[in-house]
C-alpha positions as CSV (number, residue, x, y, z in Angstrom):
1,X,102.7,-69.4,42.4
2,X,102.0,-72.7,43.9
3,X,103.7,-75.8,42.6
4,X,101.1,-77.2,40.2
5,X,102.1,-80.8,41.0
6,X,101.3,-80.3,44.7
7,X,97.9,-81.3,46.0
8,X,96.1,-79.6,48.8
9,X,93.5,-81.2,51.0
10,X,90.9,-79.2,53.0
11,X,89.2,-81.5,55.5
12,X,86.4,-80.0,57.6
13,X,85.2,-81.9,60.6
14,X,82.5,-81.1,63.0
15,X,83.0,-82.9,66.3
16,X,80.4,-84.0,68.9
17,X,81.1,-81.7,71.8
18,X,81.1,-84.5,74.4
19,X,84.2,-85.9,72.6
20,X,86.1,-82.6,72.2
21,X,88.9,-83.2,74.8
22,X,89.6,-86.7,73.5
23,X,89.5,-85.7,69.8
24,X,91.9,-82.7,70.3
25,X,94.5,-85.1,71.6
26,X,93.9,-87.4,68.6
27,X,94.1,-84.4,66.2
28,X,97.3,-83.2,67.8
29,X,98.9,-86.7,67.4
30,X,98.0,-87.0,63.7
31,X,99.3,-83.5,63.0
32,X,102.6,-84.3,64.8
33,X,103.1,-87.6,63.0
34,X,102.0,-86.4,59.6
35,X,104.4,-83.5,59.6
36,X,107.2,-86.1,59.7
37,X,106.2,-87.7,56.5
38,X,108.5,-87.2,53.5
39,X,105.7,-86.3,51.1
40,X,104.1,-83.7,53.3
41,X,104.8,-80.1,52.6
42,X,102.5,-78.7,55.4
43,X,99.8,-79.9,57.6
44,X,97.8,-77.6,59.9
45,X,94.7,-77.8,62.1
46,X,92.5,-74.8,62.5
47,X,89.6,-74.2,64.9
48,X,86.7,-72.2,63.5
49,X,86.4,-68.9,65.5
50,X,82.6,-68.8,65.4
51,X,82.0,-72.6,65.9
52,X,84.3,-74.2,68.5
53,X,83.2,-77.7,67.3
54,X,84.3,-77.2,63.7
55,X,87.9,-77.9,62.8
56,X,89.7,-77.8,59.4
57,X,92.8,-79.6,58.4
58,X,94.7,-77.8,55.6
59,X,97.3,-80.0,54.0
60,X,99.8,-79.7,51.2
61,X,101.3,-82.8,49.6
62,X,104.0,-83.3,47.0
63,X,101.9,-85.8,45.0
64,X,99.0,-88.2,45.0
65,X,101.5,-91.0,45.9
66,X,102.3,-89.0,49.1
67,X,98.7,-88.8,50.0
68,X,98.2,-92.5,49.3
69,X,101.2,-93.3,51.6
70,X,99.7,-91.0,54.3
71,X,96.3,-92.6,54.1
72,X,97.9,-96.0,54.6
73,X,100.1,-94.9,57.5
74,X,99.7,-96.4,60.9
75,X,99.0,-93.0,62.5
76,X,96.4,-92.0,60.0
77,X,94.6,-95.3,60.2
78,X,94.6,-95.0,64.0
79,X,93.1,-91.4,63.6
80,X,90.3,-92.7,61.3
81,X,89.4,-95.4,63.8
82,X,89.6,-93.1,66.8
83,X,87.2,-90.5,65.3
84,X,84.6,-93.0,64.3
85,X,81.2,-92.2,65.9
86,X,82.6,-89.0,67.5
87,X,82.1,-86.5,64.7
88,X,78.9,-85.0,63.3
89,X,80.3,-84.7,59.8
90,X,83.5,-84.9,57.8
91,X,84.1,-83.5,54.3
92,X,87.3,-83.8,52.4
93,X,88.3,-81.9,49.2
94,X,91.5,-82.6,47.3
95,X,92.5,-79.5,45.3
96,X,95.1,-78.8,42.7
97,X,96.3,-75.3,41.8
98,X,95.4,-74.0,38.3
99,X,96.4,-70.4,38.4
């Protein structure tokens, strides 16, 4: 069973196709840097097989404090700035295991 103190984030982003090449580099950088964070358990990026412009980040964090630290990090703030205006939509769900 999952550690009930851990939190998961599922962030779905639909990119504007004309920015795909640039955004994939940005995505790769945020994944690489985030995986180094002490509070991160796992951080993956997935491309939707039926929609090549839809990507999903699936993240596992040790705590809300770890997420807060990540959100304040230099690399995450650079990511937020870099994707501005280049995505169609972004949805973020923070989840906690119950069973």
